N, C-alpha and C positions, 0 to 999 in steps of 0.2 A: 419485558423491560420497557418501562414508560418512555425512556428516551427514544428507543427504536420506534415505538408506536407514534410518538410525536413527529419524528422524521417522516414517517409514512404519511401522516396527516398533511404535512407541509407539501410533500410530493403530490399527494392527491391523485387526480386522474391522469396526470402527465405520464407518458410511457417511461418507466424506470429502466435504465440500462442495467443489465445483469450485473450482479455483484456477489459478495461473499454470503449474502443472506438469501437473495431471491433470483429466480430465473429471469432471463431477459424478456422484457415487455409482458410480464405475466400477471400483473395486478397483485403483486406481493405473494406469489406462490413460492413457498419455502424450498430451497435446494436441499434435498435429502440425501442420505447415504453416508457411509463412514468417511469417504474422502472429503465431503463437504463439512461434516461435523468436525473433522480433524483440522481442516483449514481454519474454521472459526476458533477452535481451541488454540491453535498456534498463534493467531493474532493476539488473543488475550495473554498468552504466556509471554510472547515477545514484548508486549506492552508493559507487562508487569516488571520486566527487568531493564527497561529502557527509559531514560529520563529526558532524552532529546531525540525526537523522531521527525523524520522527513517522509512524507507520503506523496508520491507522484501519482495522481489519479484519485481525487477525493470522491467524485461522483455525488452520491447522496449522503455520504458520511457514515455508512454502516460499519465499515472496517475500522474507521477512526474511533467510533464508540466502543467497539470490542477491545481496542488497545487502551484507550483512555479510561475506560471503566475500571481497569485493573491498576491504573496509575494516574489518578486525577491531577497530580501535580506536575506531570511531565510537560515539557515544552514541546509543542506540536506545530510543525510547518506543513501546510497542505497546499499542494499545487494542483491546478486543474485547468483544462482548456476553457471551461465555462460555457459549453455549448447547450447545457440544459438549463431551463428556467429555474429549476428547483435547487441547483447547486449552491448559489450564493445565499439563498434563503436558509438552506440547511446549515451552511457555515455560520451564519449570523445567529441561528438558534443555538448551536453548540458552543459558540463563543461566550454565551452567558454562563456556561458551566465549566468550560475547559480553557486552557491557555493555548489558543489556536491563532496562528498567523496564516492568512490566506493570500496566496499569490495566483492571480488568474492570467492565463495566456498559454501559448504553445510551449511545452517544456523544452523543445529544442532551442528556444530563445531564453525562457525564464531561468533555466538552470545555468546558462552562460552568464546571465546578468546578476544572479543572486550571489551575495557575499556575506554569509553568516559569520558571527563572531566566534563560534566554536564548532567543533566537529560533532557529527551526529552519532548516537549509539546505534540507531536503527534507521535504515533507509528501506522503504517499502515501494517497490516499483510495480505499479498496477495501472499504468496509463494506457497510451495507445498500444494496440496489439500488433501493429505492423512492425516488421523487423527493423526498419530504419529508425522508427521512433523508440522502440524498446532498446536497441543498441545505443542510441544517443542518450537515453535516460541513464543507462548503466554507466556508460563511459563518462558522461558529464557529472555524475554524482560522486565519482572517485575523489574529487578535490575536497569534498565535504567529509571525508572518511579518514580513519586511522587504522592501525593494525587490528583493533578490537571491534570496529564497526561491523554490525551484521547487516548484510544485504539480503533482503527477502524479495524474491521475484515471484510474481503470481502468473497464472495462466500457463504454467509449464507443461500442461497436457497438450498445448499447441506444438505440433512437431517442429515448426520453424523456430519457435522460441527455444525449444529444447536443444535444437541443433546449434543455435547461436550461443547458448550457454556452454555447451560442450566445447565449441570452438574457443571460447574465452578461457576455458580451463586449459585446453591444449596449448594455448599461446601464453600461458602464465599471467593472464590478467586477473583471473579469479581462482580462488581455492574453495571447493565445496566443503560445507560443514555437515557432518552426519547429524540427522535430526536428534538422535539419542543424546548427543553431546550437549544439547540445549534443552532437553526435556520435552521435545516436540513429538508430535504424532505424524506418522507417514501419511502423505496424501499426494495424489498425482498432480495436484493443482499448484504446489509451491515447491521451491528449492531455496536453500539458504547458503550464503557464501561470505567469505572475507575477500577484500581486495588484496592483491599482491603488490607490495611496494618494493 
């Protein structure tokens, strides 16, 4: 896909943080295996059915492209802490093709300050992997949701994140959605939810 190749050219020799496509600091070594392929499939499938998307953790924009390639007219809000030199450049490149609003800063603050005019169909939490940040991202995104909003959480193979999500289910904050109900494929790296209101 030319768009992905162009993103990779923008990133160049800077160390790329691991993402849905590539291994961490690997010079674009593709993540392989069924779980990784299913993760990428799910991003495209959810993008196809979502017209208003919030992504927390843009990084180099690879997951954004997988979603927006299936729905070029979707409104897309990308949040990122902006610690990599390539992030803003990748956003600016993708803004030439897609409807992307970019908000830079620590999501523990930007989510509190953000006030969109409408609720999101899809919220993709793929930012900081520490429990404090992940919990904050999930909790603070609830105000942008309604009963039909899909919450996609990445890196669920991380035991601490998995335990956090299980606790949020047990305390009636989240309700897990079976992958089959959305036409998604099983992967250890993602789980999908609705918020409980």
